[in-house]
N, C-alpha and C positions, 0 to 999 in steps of 0.2 A: 341429450348427450352426455357423458361423463369422461373423464379419462383420469388413468392412474400412472403416477411416475415412477419410475426405478426408484427402489427406494434408496439408492446412493445418492441421487442428485440434489436433493433439498438440502444445502447445507448450511451453515450456522450464517454465514455473512453474503452467502451468493448460492447460485445454482450452477452446478457444473457437471458435465459427465462426458462421456466417451462417444464420439460421432459414429452413430450405425450402431451401438450396441446398447448405451443407456441414457441417449439425448438424439433427439431427431425432431423434424418439423412438427409432428403432432405436439410436442411437450411445447415447442415456441408458442403454437397457436394457443394451447391450454393455459399457458402464462399469459399470454396478450388477454385470453377472455377473463382470467381471475383476477388479474392486476387492475384491468379496465374497471371490472365490477365494484371492485374494493375502492380504488380511486373516486369512480362514482357515487358511491354511497357516502363519500367524503366530501362531495361537493365539487370534486375536481372534473377537469371535461378535455383537457390538452394534455398529450404525452409527447417528450421528445425522445425519439429512437436513433442509435448512434451504432456502428460495428467496427470492429476492429479488422486486421488484415487475413485471418485465417480464409483456409480454402471454402470451411462450410457456413461461413458468417452472413454472406449472402442469402444463401437459403433459408438461414433461421430467422433474418430479418425479415424476409419476406412474410414466413408464417405468422412470427410475432404481429406483425402490422396487419394481416388478415383478423387474429384474435382480438386486438386492441379495437379495431375499427366494428366489429362485429358486437361488442360490447359495448358501441354507443362512444366510444373516445373518438376525440378527432386527434390525429396524429402527425407532427413536424418531425420529418427525417430529414437529419442533418448528416448524413451520409458515413463514410469511413472516417476514421481518426480514432486519435486516442481517449479513453475513456475519460482524463478530465474536459476534454472540450465536449464532451456529453454534460457533464457535472455543468461546467461554465452555459450550456445552451440552456439547462433546466433553472440553474441560479440566478441567470442575468435577465429572462426573458419574464415578464410580468404576465402574458397570457400561457404560461406554460406550468404545469401543477405537477408533474412528475416526469420522470426519466427512466429509460432503460439502456444500458450498453450489452451489446452482446461481444462477449470476450472470452478468451481462454487464457488469459491474464500469461503467467510465466509457464505455464503448464505444457507438455509435450503437444506436439502439432495436430495429435489427432483427439483432441481435447476440444470444448467449448463450453461457454455458460453465458451467464446473465448477472450483471450487476445493476441495482435497480437504487433511484430516490424517489420517495413518495411526499408530496408538496415539503420539499427541504429537508427532509431527515434521510436518514438511511433506512433502509427498508429490509430488516434482518431478523433471525431467529424466531419469533413466533409469527411474524408477516408470513414470512416464507414456508412455513407448517401450513397455514392458514389457505395458501395457494393451493398444497397440495389436498387438504380436506375440501374444498371447494370445488376442484376437479373431480375428485371421486364422488361427491355428489350432486355434481353437475349444476351446482347453485352458480349459475352467470347471468347477467343482465343480458338483454338484448337489443340491439340498436343500430343504426348504420351511419359511422363517425366518417369524416372525409380525411384526405392525406394532404399534405402540402409538403413541399421541399424547401430548406432553408439552409444558406450558406452562412455558418456562423465563425468560419476558420479565420478571416481578416479581423473580425472583431475580436475573438477569443486571443491571437496574437497581439492586438494594441492594448489589450487590458494587460498580460502582460510584461509588456514594454513599459509599462507604467512605472514598474516596480524599480526602474532606473531616476525616475523624475529627481532633481534636485542634485545630482552626482556629479561632479566636476567631469566633462566632455573627456578631457585630457586624460583622466586616469584610465576612463572607460575603454578610450580609444588604443591604450598603449597593452591591455590584456589579449593574451594570445590563449587559444582555448580549443580542446579535442572535443570531439561529441559523438557516441556510438549508438545508434537508433536500434541495432540489433535486426534489421529487418522488421522491425516492429510497426505499428500502427502509427507509432509517433512519427516518423521518417519525413512525410511530406508538411506536417506542421512545423518540426524540426527545420526543415528547408528554408521556408517561409521566415520563421523566427531568426534563423541566422543571419538573412539578408538583411535584417532590419538593425540587427545589433552592431553597436559599434565595436571595433577590435578586429582580430584577424582569427578566423574560426577554420578547423579542418574537422569535416565530417566523414563518419565510416557507415555504410550499411544502412542507408536512408532509403533504398528501394525496399518497396513491401513485399514480403515473401512470406508466405504462410509457412512455408516448408524449414525456414530459418537455416540456410545453407552454412553460414558462415561460422553461427555459434548460438548456444539456446539462450535466450533473451531473460535471463535472470541473473539481475548486476549483483545478487548477494552470494552468488558462487564465483569465488576469485577466479578461476580458470576462464570465467567467460568474459574477464577485464584484460585479459592477456593483451588483446589485439590494442584497444585503447591505451596500454600500457606501454605497447611499443611504439606508437604512434606520438604520444606524450613525450616519451625518449627520444625518438628519432628528430624530432622538430622543436625540441628544447621549449615543449610548451608549459605554462601556467600550472595548467591543471587539464583534467578530463572528466566527462559528465557521461552515463551509459543509463540506458533505459531497459526497462523490462517490454514486456509483448504489447502491452496496452497504455504504457505511459503514465502509471500513476507510481511507480518505484523509481527509485534513485540509486545509481551507484556512481561513486567518485574516486580518481585517481590524482594524487597531487603532484606536484612538480618533479619532485624524486621519486615518483613510482610507487608511493605508498598507498593502499587502499584507505579511502576514509570511510568508515563503517556508519551504518545509520545514526547512532547516536553520537559520534563525533561530530557528523554533520550539523547535528542538533546543537551541539555546544557551540559551533561557529555562527550558527543561527541566532541562537539564545543571545549570543553577546553582541551581536548587532542589534538587536531588537530592543534589548533590556536598556541600552543606552539611549535609546529614544522612549520607550514606555517601560518606566522603572516600575516594580513590585509584580509585573504580571505573573498569572501561575502558567508555568510550562510544564506540558505532561510529556512522560515517556512510559513506556512498556516494562513490565517486571523483568525482561532480559535486558535492559541497557545497563551501561556501566555506571558504577557510583562514580566516576569521575564527572558525567554528566550532572548528577542530580547536585553533586557539591559544587561545580561550576556555575551551574542556575542561580544556587543559593548565593555564591562569592558575587555573580554579577547584579547583586539586588532582586532577582526574582525568586519565587516561590515554586521549588519543584512539587512536581505529583505524581508518584508511580502508580500506572493505572492497569486494566489489563490489555494483553496483547488481542489483536483484531482490529481492522481500519474502522467496523460499524461501530463498534463498543468506544472506541476512543474519540470518533467524531460525535458520538452521543455525549461523553462526558466533556467535551469542549463547550458545547452549547451550556450544559449544566453549571459550570463554573466561570463561565465566559473567558475562556484560554483563547490567547492570540496565537499561541504557536503550540503543536504536539509533535511527536514522532516516534515511528518505532524501528528497532533493530533491522527489520524488514526491508527500510528503505520507504515505508510510507511517510511523507512529511507533509504536514496539514499547516495551512498558514488561515489563519483568521484577522491577521493583522494586514490590511490594504487588499485582503481579499475574502473569498466566499468561505473558507473553512474547511474544504476538501483537500484529498492527496492528489498533488499535482507534480509531476517530477520536470516536466519542462519551465514550472514557475520555479520550481525548487533552483534548478540550473542557474537562472536569470538571478534569483535571490543570493544566490553563492557569487556571483559577479558583483550584485551590490554590497553583500556584507564586505567582500575582500577591498573593495572601493572604499567605503565607509571606516573601515576599522584601519586603511592605512597601510595593510599587512597582505602579504600572498598568501596564498590557500596553504603552501608548504610550511610557511612560518605557523601559521595559525596549527597546522595539524602537528608541527614539532613541539610546540609549547604545551602539548598535550601530555598529562602524566603517563610514563609507561607502564601498563598494566599488561598482566600476562593472562591471558584468557584461552576457554575451550570456544570453537566453535559452537553452534548449534547442534548438539547431539540428539540424535531423534532416532527411537529404537521402538520397534513394534510391539504394542501391549493389546489384547483383546479390547475389543470395544465394550464389552460388558463388565471388562475390569480395570480400564484405564483411571476413571474417577472415584471407583471404591478405592485404588492403591493411594491416590492421591489424599482421600480421607485417611487412609491410616497412617500415612506418612505425617500427616499435619497433626493427627491426635497424638502420635509419639512425640512431635517436637513440642507440642505444647506441655506436655507432662515434663519434658526436661528444661534447664535452664537456659536453653537457647533462645536466642533473639530472631522472631521470624516475622514475616510480611505475608499474610496471606490472602492478599488481594486476588491473586489469580495463580492457583498452585500453592506452593511452598517456597518461600524465598528465604534462607537463613544467612545472617549476617555472622563473622567469628572473625577473632583477630587476625586470620589470615584472609580476610576478604569475604566473598558470597557465593552460595550456591542457590539454583534452583531447581526445581522438579515441577512440571504443570502438565497437565492433559491437553493435547490438542484438541481444539474445538471441532476441526475438520477432516481429521482423518484418525485409524486406528494404532496412535503413537503417543508415547510420552515423549516431551522433550526437556533434557537438561542443558544446563550451561554454569560455569563458575568463571569466577575472575579473582586472582591475587597479584600483589605487588613482586612476587617471583614463582619459579618454578617448583621450589621446595613447597610453599604455600597452597598453590594449586594442586599438587598431587596429594595434600591432605583434604582437599575439598572434594576432590574426585574420590577419592576413597569415602569421606562420609556419604556422598552420593549412594555408591556401591553397596555400601553398608546398610542403609535405607532401603535400598531397592529390594537386598536381600532377604531382610526382615520379612519384607512383603512377599517373597517367593518369588520374584522378577531378577532379573539381571540385564545387564547394557549389552544388548546382543550385537546382531549386525546392524548397520545405519538403515534407518527407512529413508527413502527419497520423499522430496516436496511433495 
């Protein structure tokens, strides 16, 4: 038996497609066969499987488990929950060798996909292409694995609560916080978490609904934070926390209604962490503000700029023993007292801990940050066969000039006005641009440089492409 995947679904960091069009149960079964075979060859025997709240997730989970057991893997079903709960099940159990979460993350309701962990490391890039190759060749092991159900939610929540150990209970109990689960998979875990947290908590949209009736679960889009902002304002809360559809990305609003973006959250986490662990290497992606890298250095840490993509950042963290990393997109990774994976619920608890330990409100911490003027992430369509070539041309031109450039991931050019970035998306046929300055005039000059480089490669910043 063989299986051919639709050419669009095997992505750089995960597997993703449109239900009934490019992704269905046969694909899930083939993923189980391929992953199970590869894990078996590496000496693994048991795989944890979880799923998010999308309408199609139970169907895909059923087929995935069939594929895994048919390849001789024993399966531990942890049920519906956020992606980090599946990561926790894989990381904390000595008898589990890999994990697969069925999730469409922050994509539209008709999408779904798979995020995978292989013996404690991210499964991405060449690994995912190998699933496709094995499917086409029918190179699958045959076996007859077992299936067990395992409830890990209570243990997962207890682990998150340990982040508050040693903090003055009086300070914690005075905190007032809003939470927005966005009808995503984090809802039930969030309800259990806040029931055990000190302080006063107000919750929005914890009922899991794969149609997302209130707003789309992507906290990096400011419009999706409006309900949380209104809640924080109406009840005069200290701050508010929002999650994406599968609970691995965080968004936040301070007590004054200001968005705290991914790199700004990382500034708060880094300041707290470096007071206890001086000299640590803190990683952020190439889209992050210069203010973050400066702040890490000022707090006694070593800032490291790295490639965008949660799998790439997790791999780099292991390589340099980093205790903390983050992305503009709201993925935050704690290896300090935690497992190094991206977990937005845990990041919410760590925000409480940071404010308590630093003795400042989240609004004070946000207000102390330098006022930068920046563009949002500008995304525009460029043909798949052209996007990397165009970035290569731009990098070559910049290298021949006297500009100061970082080519870790695309091209990030620093000037007296600030910096601008152009990079190719690994997951879509788009280029991504961003720029940051201390004032609007400087930002306008930086954006003009982006447009000039694009024009020299026969491109223009056309209509904005979606995620």
